[in-house]
C-alpha positions as CSV (number, residue, x, y, z in Angstrom):
1,M,14.9,-9.7,9.8
2,P,14.0,-7.6,6.8
3,Y,14.9,-8.9,3.3
4,Q,17.9,-7.6,1.4
5,P,18.1,-7.5,-2.4
6,T,20.6,-10.1,-3.6
7,G,21.9,-11.5,-6.8
8,R,21.7,-10.3,-10.4
9,R,18.6,-8.1,-9.8
10,A,20.2,-6.2,-7.0
11,A,23.4,-5.7,-9.0
12,T,21.5,-4.4,-12.0
13,A,19.6,-1.9,-9.8
14,V,22.8,-0.5,-8.4
15,T,24.5,-0.4,-11.9
16,F,21.7,1.8,-13.4
17,A,21.0,3.9,-10.3
18,A,23.4,6.7,-11.2
19,A,21.2,8.2,-13.8
20,V,17.5,8.9,-13.7
21,S,15.8,6.5,-16.1
22,R,12.2,6.9,-17.2
23,E,12.4,3.4,-18.6
24,A,13.4,2.0,-15.2
25,W,10.4,3.7,-13.6
26,D,8.1,2.3,-16.2
27,I,9.5,-1.2,-15.6
28,A,9.0,-0.7,-11.8
29,S,5.4,0.5,-12.4
30,G,4.7,-2.6,-14.5
31,I,6.1,-4.8,-11.7
32,L,3.8,-3.1,-9.2
33,S,0.7,-3.7,-11.4
34,R,1.4,-7.3,-12.2
35,N,2.4,-8.3,-8.7
36,R,-0.5,-6.6,-7.0
37,R,-3.0,-8.6,-9.0
38,A,-1.1,-11.9,-8.7
39,V,0.0,-11.9,-5.1
40,D,-3.0,-13.7,-3.6
41,A,-2.6,-16.6,-6.0
42,L,1.1,-17.1,-5.4
43,A,2.7,-19.6,-3.0
44,G,5.7,-19.3,-0.7
45,E,8.8,-19.7,-2.9
46,L,7.3,-17.6,-5.8
47,I,6.4,-14.8,-3.4
48,R,10.0,-14.8,-2.1
49,R,11.4,-14.6,-5.6
50,R,9.1,-11.6,-6.4
51,T,10.1,-10.0,-3.1
52,Q,13.7,-10.0,-4.2
53,S,12.7,-8.4,-7.5
54,A,10.6,-5.8,-5.8
55,L,13.3,-4.9,-3.3
56,A,15.9,-4.5,-6.1
57,H,13.7,-2.1,-8.0
58,R,12.8,-0.3,-4.7
59,Q,16.6,0.3,-4.2
60,L,16.8,1.7,-7.7
61,A,13.9,4.0,-7.2
62,T,15.2,5.3,-3.9
63,T,18.7,5.9,-5.3
64,Q,17.3,7.7,-8.3
65,A,15.2,9.9,-6.0
66,Q,18.5,11.1,-4.5
67,V,20.0,12.1,-7.8
68,A,16.9,13.2,-9.8
69,A,16.0,16.7,-10.6
70,S,13.3,18.1,-8.3
71,P,10.3,17.5,-10.6
72,Y,11.1,13.8,-10.7
73,Q,12.0,13.1,-7.1
74,R,8.4,12.6,-5.9
75,R,7.6,10.1,-8.6
76,A,10.7,8.1,-7.7
77,L,9.8,8.2,-4.0
78,S,6.2,7.2,-4.7
79,I,7.4,4.2,-6.7
80,A,9.8,3.2,-3.9
81,A,7.0,3.6,-1.4
82,E,4.6,1.4,-3.4
83,L,7.3,-1.2,-3.8
84,S,8.0,-1.2,0.0
85,Q,4.3,-1.6,0.7
86,L,4.1,-4.4,-1.9
87,V,7.0,-6.2,-0.1
88,G,5.1,-5.8,3.2
89,W,2.1,-7.4,1.6
90,F,4.2,-10.3,0.4
91,C,5.5,-10.7,3.9
92,F,2.0,-10.6,5.3
93,N,1.0,-13.4,2.9
94,L,4.0,-15.4,4.1
95,G,2.9,-14.9,7.7
96,E,6.0,-12.8,8.4
97,Y,4.2,-10.1,10.3
98,R,7.2,-8.3,11.8
99,N,8.7,-7.9,8.4
100,A,5.4,-6.8,7.0
101,Q,5.3,-4.1,9.7
102,H,8.8,-3.0,8.9
103,Y,8.1,-2.5,5.2
104,Y,4.8,-0.8,5.8
105,D,6.5,1.7,8.1
106,E,9.1,2.3,5.4
107,A,6.4,2.7,2.8
108,R,4.6,5.3,4.9
109,T,7.7,7.4,5.4
110,L,8.5,7.3,1.7
111,A,5.0,8.2,0.7
112,H,5.1,11.2,3.1
113,D,8.4,12.2,1.6
114,A,6.8,12.1,-1.8
115,H,3.8,14.2,-0.6
116,N,1.6,11.4,-2.0
117,V,-1.5,11.7,0.2
118,E,-3.4,9.0,-1.7
119,L,-0.5,6.5,-1.2
120,V,-0.2,7.5,2.5
121,T,-3.8,6.7,2.9
122,Y,-3.4,3.3,1.3
123,V,-0.4,2.3,3.3
124,L,-2.1,3.3,6.6
125,C,-5.0,1.1,5.5
126,T,-2.7,-1.9,5.1
127,M,-1.1,-1.1,8.5
128,G,-4.6,-1.0,10.1
129,H,-5.5,-4.3,8.5
130,L,-2.3,-5.9,9.7
131,A,-2.8,-4.8,13.3
132,T,-6.4,-6.0,13.4
133,W,-5.4,-9.3,11.8
134,Q,-2.8,-9.7,14.6
135,G,-5.5,-9.2,17.3
136,K,-4.6,-5.6,18.0
137,P,-7.8,-3.8,17.0
138,R,-7.1,-0.6,18.9
139,V,-3.8,-0.2,17.0
140,G,-5.8,-1.0,13.9
141,I,-8.3,1.8,14.8
142,D,-5.4,4.2,15.3
143,H,-4.1,3.5,11.8
144,A,-7.6,3.6,10.3
145,I,-8.5,6.9,11.8
146,A,-5.2,8.4,10.5
147,A,-6.0,6.9,7.0
148,Q,-9.5,8.5,7.1
149,A,-8.0,11.9,8.0
150,W,-5.6,11.7,5.0
151,A,-8.3,10.2,2.7
152,G,-10.3,13.3,3.3
153,Q,-7.6,15.3,1.5
154,T,-7.5,13.1,-1.6
155,A,-10.9,13.9,-3.2
156,N,-11.0,10.2,-4.1
157,P,-14.0,8.4,-2.8
158,K,-12.3,5.0,-3.1
159,A,-9.7,6.2,-0.6
160,E,-12.3,7.5,1.7
161,A,-14.5,4.4,1.5
162,Y,-11.7,1.9,1.9
163,A,-10.3,3.8,4.9
164,A,-13.8,3.5,6.4
165,D,-13.9,-0.2,5.6
166,I,-10.6,-0.7,7.5
167,A,-11.9,1.3,10.4
168,A,-15.1,-0.8,10.5
169,R,-13.2,-4.0,10.7
170,A,-11.1,-2.7,13.6
171,F,-14.1,-1.4,15.5
172,A,-15.9,-4.7,15.0
173,A,-12.9,-6.6,16.3
174,D,-12.8,-4.3,19.3
175,H,-16.6,-5.0,19.9
176,E,-17.5,-1.3,19.3
177,A,-20.8,-2.0,17.4
178,D,-22.1,1.5,17.2
179,R,-18.8,3.0,15.8
180,C,-18.6,0.1,13.4
181,R,-22.1,0.7,12.1
182,A,-21.4,4.4,11.7
183,V,-18.3,4.0,9.5
184,L,-20.1,1.3,7.5
185,D,-22.9,3.7,6.8
186,A,-20.3,6.3,5.8
187,E,-18.6,3.8,3.5
188,Q,-21.9,2.9,1.8
189,T,-22.7,6.5,1.2
190,T,-19.3,7.2,-0.3
191,L,-19.6,4.1,-2.5
192,A,-22.6,5.7,-4.2
193,S,-20.3,8.3,-5.8
194,L,-17.7,6.0,-7.2
195,G,-19.1,5.9,-10.7
196,R,-18.9,9.6,-11.1
197,A,-15.4,10.1,-9.7
198,D,-11.8,9.8,-10.8
199,P,-10.6,6.3,-10.0
200,G,-7.4,7.6,-8.5
201,L,-4.2,5.5,-8.3
202,P,-4.2,2.0,-9.9
203,L,-3.6,0.4,-6.5
204,W,-7.4,0.8,-5.7
205,Y,-8.2,-1.7,-8.5
206,F,-9.7,-4.2,-6.1
207,Y,-12.1,-1.9,-4.3
208,D,-15.7,-1.5,-5.4
209,E,-19.3,-2.2,-4.2
210,S,-18.8,-5.9,-4.6
211,F,-15.8,-5.8,-2.2
212,Y,-17.9,-3.9,0.3
213,L,-20.8,-6.4,0.1
214,G,-18.4,-9.3,0.3
215,H,-17.2,-8.1,3.7
216,Q,-20.6,-7.6,5.2
217,Q,-21.1,-11.3,5.7
């Protein structure tokens, strides 16, 4: 069953949701940055606590998107999408794969609503990773190919290369060696342009040539 925000954090989110708050968005962005970099080192109870915090701020961002003036709606929706994806990643690390899928689906819809193509790409990559991890590589391929299609619209080589990486893992798990090799070659070619390109959204912080080489073993 999906988590629901509870306690003081949830009450605070609802209290301040009636007005668009730039400060609230900045706080939510900070939560995203800190938690993305820390999640792999956290254990069960700490992850659950951070899940509640992320959900409360996601509720705030979603509500603010409904009341914000048009120029600010997409930013609020993007923050809500990132927070949903982050909760999905928390669930993945807890082994709660059904909940992870729920929040990834939610994140994808919110990212589309925000017209945030780069974020759509990232969420689809995490969905592909989850499916392949669960032994469903053909579903993983489906998500990865969609991620590659959206990545091509971002002008961000990190997005393109990481989508290729997710596709390669899915093809390998499905024993499609030729297709795996082809996307790995595409990933390597794209990596060569990383130093000359805009780094894109902060969520790509983990991806570089060392990540690529570390997954070729």
